[in-house]
N, C-alpha and C positions, 0 to 999 in steps of 0.2 A: 450415369454409368453406361458405356458403351458396351451391349448386349453382345455385339461381334467380336468383342476383344477377350482374350484369357488373362486373368488377372492371378495375383500370387497365392490367393485361396484356393483357387482350382488346382494349381500345380501342387502346393502342398498337400492336397487332399488323397494323392496318391504316395505320399513320402512317410515314412517311419518316423518323424519327427515333426514338431510343431513350429519350431523358430528357423525362419529364413536362414540359410548357411551362404557362404561367400559366392558359390557356383549357381545359386538358385535363379537368379537374375539371368545370367546367360541361357539357362534352359528354359525360362519361362519367354524370352524371346524367341527362342527356336520353336517352341509349342505355338507361338502365334503365327510363324511362317508355316508351320506344318497345317494350321487349320486353314491358313488363306489358300493353300495350294489343295486341301480337300475338297474345298468348296467353290474352285475356279471354273468347273466345267458342268455340264448338264448331269454328269454322273452324282453330283451331289444330292439330286432329288430323291436317289435310292436311299441315302442315308437318312434323309428327313421323313422317310417312311418309317423308321424304326426309332430314331431318338429325335429329341429335343434338343434346344440351344446348349442347355447345360451338359448333356450326354455327349454332344459333339466336342465340347470343350474338353470332356475328359478323354475321348477318344484322342485327341491331338496330344495331350499331355501324356497318354499312355503311350503312343508311338515314342515320344521323345524320352519318356521314362526308360524305354528299352534300349534306346541309343546311349543314354546315361549309364545304363546298366554295364553294357560293353566297354564304354570308355573307361569306368571307374574300378572294373574287375570285379565287381560284387558276385558274379558267378550264378545268377539267376537264371537267365537266358541259356547259357553255355550248358547247365545243368539239364534242362530240358533237351536240349540238342542231343547231350551224350546218351540220356537215358532213352531217347527215341531211336537212335542209330544202335543202341545195345539191342533192343527189341526188335526192329525192323530193318536193320543194316543200312539205314539211310537217314540223314539228318532230320527231314521234316516229312509229314505226309503231304500228299497232294500235288506238290509242286516239283518240278523236275530239279535233280540234285546236281546236274553239270553245272561246272563254274560255280559250285557252292563252297565259300571258305570259312570253315570252323573259326570260333572266335573272333571274327570280323563281322561286319554289317553285310547283308545281301538283300536283295529286292524279294527273294523268295520268302525272307523273314516278314518283311512288311506285308506281303499278300496274306501270308498265315495269320498274322495278328489281326488283320481285318476279318478275316473268317471268324477266328476265335473270338474275338471282341462282340461281334455282330450275333453270334451265336449263344454268348454266355450271358451278356449284359440283358438280353431280351430271349424269351423262349418261346414266343407266341408263334413264329414261324422259323422253319430251318431254312438257313441260307447256304446255298450250294457254294462250294469252294470254287467252282468252276464257272461261277457267274461272271460276267464280262466286267461289270462294275468294278471288281476288285483288283483286276490287272489294270484298269485304267486309272485307279488311284492310286496303286503303287507307282505307276510311271511318273504321278505329279509329285508323289511325295519323297520317294526314296533319293531322287539328286540332293533334296535339301541336306539330307544325312551325309550322303557321299561327299558334298563341298564341306561340310564342318567337321569330317572323320579326323583330320590332321591336326585340327588347332582346338577342338573341345576341350575343355578342363576336365579334370578328374575330381569328383565328388569324394573327398577322404572321409567326410562324416559319414557318408553312406557305407563306404569300406567298412568302417569300422563298426556300425551296427549290425551289419551281416556276419559277425564273429561270435565265438562262445569260447569262453576259457576252457583250457584242457581239463581243470579240477572241478567244472561246474557240477552242482547237485542237481536231481531232478528237477526243482523248481526253477532254478537258473536255467537250465537247458530248456525247460518249458517255454520260457520267456522268448527265446530265439523262435521257437516254432509259432506262437502266437503272433510274433512281428511279421513272420513271412506270410502267414496265411491271411493275416487282416490288415497290413499295413503295406505289403509290398504291392508294385504295380502289376505284376502278372497276375496274381490272385485277386486282385481287387474287384473286377467283374464276377467272380466266381464265389470263394469262401465268404469275402468279406460281405458280398450282397445278400449271401444266404444268411449269413449271421445276422443283418439289418432285417430282413423279411422275417425271420424267426423273432427277433426281438419286437416288431411291431406287433406280431399276433401275442405273445406274452403281454406286452402292455394293454393291449385291446382287452383281454380276458382279465388280467389281474391289476389293472391299473390303479385300484383302491386298495389292493392287498398289502398288508404290512411286510410280508415276505416277498414283494415284487424284486428286491436286489437279489435274494437268493436265487430267485427262478431265473432272472437274467445271468447270474454268474453260472448257474448249473447249465443253462443252455450253450454258454461261450465254452465252458469246459468240454462238453460232449461233442460240439463242433470242432473244437480244436484236436481232440483225441482220436475221434472215430470217423468223422467225416472224410470222405475223398475228393480230390480234385477232379475237375472234368479233364484237365490234362492227365492221359495216362492212367486215371483211378488211383493215384497214389496218396497216400496221406502225407500229412506236414512232416513228420518224422522221416518219411522216406526221402523228401526234398532236401529237409536239412542235411541227412548223411551224405546226399550227393553233393551239396554245396560245400561242406567242409572238407569232404575229401578223405580217402583213406588213409593219409597220413596222420589225420588228427585222432588222439586218442579216444575220442568219443564217438567217433563214427559207428562202430558196432554197437554201442551203448543206445544209439539214435535207432539204428536198424532194428535191433531186437526189442526195442520198446513195446509192450503187449497193448492190446485193446484195451480200452478202459471198462471196468466191471460196474455195474451201478445198480444197487437192490438192496434187499433185505438181508441181513446177516445175524446170527445170533453169537451174542459175546460169550466166550469159552476160557476166559482168563488172560493173563498176562505174565510176564516176567521182566528182567531189567531192560530188555532190547525190544521185544515185540509184544502187540495185542495178538490174542488168537481168537479167531473168527472162523464161522461156519455158514457158508451160503446157503440158505434156507432152502431154495429151489433145487439145489443139485446135491447138496450135502458135502461139499467140498470145502477143505479146511485151508485157511490163509493166515499167514502170519504179516501182521502189519507192523511195519517199522515204526519205532517211536520217534525216529528221527522226521517223521512227517507229521506226527499226531499229538497234540498238546492236551488230549482231554481224557487221558488215559485215568487219571484220578477221578474222573467223574463215573468210571465204571466198576461197580461192586457186585451187582447180581449177576450170577450165571444164568445165562438164557436171556438175558436182556435183548431186546430187538433193536438193532441198529439199521437205520438207512443210511448208506454211504456209499461214495464211489472209490475205487482202488485202481491202481495201475502198476504194472511190474517194471522198474528200472532197474538195471544191472543186478538182476536177480534177487532184489527186495521188491515187497509190495509197499507203495506209498499212498497215502490219503490223497484223493484227487476230487476236487467239487465241494459239495455239501455233505453236513452230517447231522443227523438228529436220532434222538432215542426215543423208543416205543415200548412200553411196558408189554410183558409177555402176553400174547394173544393166539390161542391155539386155533381159531378160525383163519387168522391171518397166514399162520405156518401152514395150514391144510392147503389153504388157496394157492401159496405160493409153491408148495412142492407139487400141485397139479397143475401150474402154469406153464404152458408150452413156451411163452414169451420169457418168462424169469429164467426157466432151465437154459434157454437158447443165449443167454447172456455169457455162459461159459464154454460154450461148443467149442470155440476156438482153440482152447487149451488141449483139446484132445484130437484135433484134426489131424495131426501128422502122427499120431501114435499107431504101433502096428495092429492094435486089437480094433480100432476105430475103422482101419482099413480093411481089415480081414471081414467086419460086420457088413460093410457096405458091399464089399466083393461078393458075399454071402448073397446079399438082398439082389444085387444085380443078377446073379447068375439064377436065382430063383425067378425074378420078374422075366427073363428071356425064356425060360421052361414055360412060365405061366402063359406067357403071351406070343406064342407061335414064335419064336425066335426074332423078335423085335423090341427095342428099347421104347417103342412109341405105341401108344393105341388110340385110335379115335373113335368116338362115340357121342351120342345126344349128351346133353349137358346134365339131365336128369339121372343118367346113369353112373356119372364119375365116382359118386360117394360108395354106391355098392360096388364097384368094380376095385377101388381101393381097399374096401373091407375084405372082398374075397381074395384079392392078392395077399395081404397080411395073414389071413388064414393059412392061406396056402404056403406061405414061407415058415409060420410056425410050425406046421406039420412037417416041413422039410428039414428040420432040426433033428426030427426024430428023438425028441425028450421024452423020458418016461414020464407017467403019471406022477411020479414022485418027485421029478425034477421040476415038473411045472408047478406044482403045489409048493416046493420049496422055494421058487423064486417068486411065487404070489406072496408068500407068506413074508418073505424078506421086504417086497415093496410094502405091504401092509404095516410091519413093523416101524419102517422108515417113514410112513405118512404118504407115499408117493400114489396111493390109490385111494379115491373117496369111497367110502362104503354105499352100496345100493344107489349109485348113481351111475346111469349111463350117459354116453356122450351123444349131445344133441346132433340130429341129422341135419345136413346141409343140402338145400335144394337149389344148386346153381343153373336149374332151368330158368329162374326169375330172371337172371342177369343175361342169359345167352342161350342161343339155338344149340351150339355144340361146343365140344371141348376135346381137350385131350390129356393123356396120363403119360407122363415121360419119367423113366429113370435116370436120374442124373448120376453118374459114377462117382462125383465129387460130394453129394449133399443127400440123395436119397430120392423117394419120389415126390413128384411136383406134378400140379395140374395147371393148366392154363385154358382161357376161355378166349373166344373170338379171334383166333389165330389160326384154325385150320386151314382157311384158303392159301397158307403160305407154304403148303406141304402138298404138291401133286404127286401123291403115291397112290398105288394101286389099292391099298387097304383104307384109304381114306374117302369115303363116299360124301363128305361134306365141303370137298374143295369147290370154290366158284372163282371162275377167272376175274369177275366183276370185282370182288372183296380183295383179290390178292396184294395188292399194292398196300392197303391199309393195314391188312394183317401182317404183312412183312414189316412195316415199320414200328407197328404195336411189338411185334417180336424182338427188334432190335433195339427200341428205345424204352420199353416198359420195365422198370425197375425191378418189378415183382418176377419177371421172367428171367430164367436163368441164362447165363453167357452160354452155356452147353447146349440147352436148347436151342438159341438162336444159331450156334455154329452147326448144330445138327442139320437144320436148314440149309445153310450156306454149302455145307460138304456133301449133301445129298439131293437137294433140290434146286440150287441155283442156275444148274444147266437146263432145268424144264420150266424156270420161270422167266415170262417175258421181260419182267422189271430188270433182272440181271443179265440177259442174253441180248435186248434190244433197248431197254429204256436207260434211264439215268443211273441206275443201280450197277450197270456195267462198269461205270467210271469209279463206283465205290469198291469194288471188289478188292483192289491192290492196298486198301486201307481200311477194310472192315473192321479189323480188330481193334484199330485206333478209334474208329467211329463208335464201336459197341463200348469201349472204355468210356468214351465221352459223355455217352448216353446213360450208361448205367453207374457210372461213378463208385460208391462203394460197395454197391451191389454186384458188381463184375466179378469178384472172387467168390466162389461160392464156398460155404462151410458146411459140414454135416449138420442134419437136422436130428440126427441122433445124438442123445446126451449121455455121457458117461456119469452115472451117478457115485457120487463119493469119490475119495482119492484113489480108491483100489480098484 
């Protein structure tokens, strides 16, 4: 077998079907032309720095699949261009928008796709969009598509697959999202690779476990529902809503699909249509529609513990993922009610509520007063924990609650099981991991801490700024998913004109597209949600 040639199995790897269609032979030949063009100059040496022969075959097929998408009207690439234009008033990042024709092929598209693929299929090194090899390969590859534009055949099978029936239920609608994230060319090097990496880790850890299939299914469901794409930090549901368009009766259903909640619940009864559940960690009540759940007859004892995944579709909660029963366990309930991570599963439900916004506004105002009119404080890492505790003490005092109100609040928490008796929170010594750190009050989520980024902030109140570490700390700030978008943007808005990386270095080129890059790097963590959990339904 000629290793320099692309075969039908390579081409079908990027398709949402397994059997060859009438047009696949044409696009396979086109892929081989693209590969020859890609490797025809010295610039190909750059590609071999990051990819082997198999990866280069996929890259050639990736370009061709983009072309086929535009020819066939499957609306995947056009959806990205529309979303980017909606956010940034231009069709693409990095590359000039002059002479750009929407819903047609453009050389800028090819340049962007090279950048996107090389930075998504591998993440060992960041490849600048302004690297010369990108433009050179574009000049070699684009003419092939330009010549084929008038005569290339439409793939009608592909067009049919990327549709959803107007009356689809949640599970039918979910199939479309699964196809898009795990079987379409655009997200192949992103969410599909991510799925494969996670599956490999699960198989390595649980390969001999009888529940391996359940673990794999749970991973796929979590990735499907909650993961965001590198492109624009959008979820699968958002892409489907854009692809099917505003005229489709299910567009808003996709757009409003909730995050998936996975965790422990107490069974609280049922009627003809719903199973009644209480999320243990938060005390919130949910009605699970029986349209999605066939095990209602197995539930008899009130307060039986269930581990289950649920998602809200068209104002109903549907079963999503795995489910198993667990007999009542008081220790498990207590641990869940005091688990910050478990309570955080439902934070998104209250993020837009007036009460949540008011709480964050109160905390922000108190932080500004506490911290000399600034939302950020710099200090040695060993002082972070003490600073946070002093702030929350200050905030609680600012509420001016009477002793009676304070005791009543504590009693409500004790009765609900949200406070472990006679147990103090463990001290965290951040100095073991870094010399300095910062505390930032994020108006969208609350108090946050960050280590080893102080040299991204050349501010008078920051004695830890060191020019030699500045570029590394800036990239950590922009790329680290544990650091919020708001903290990164605080740096850009207040410090970029004082940082040589942005005034003289390569960062100067990135500033016009910095939000796009932050979305690309932070993914699902781009959007901050409150770290404050509203307990119970009221």
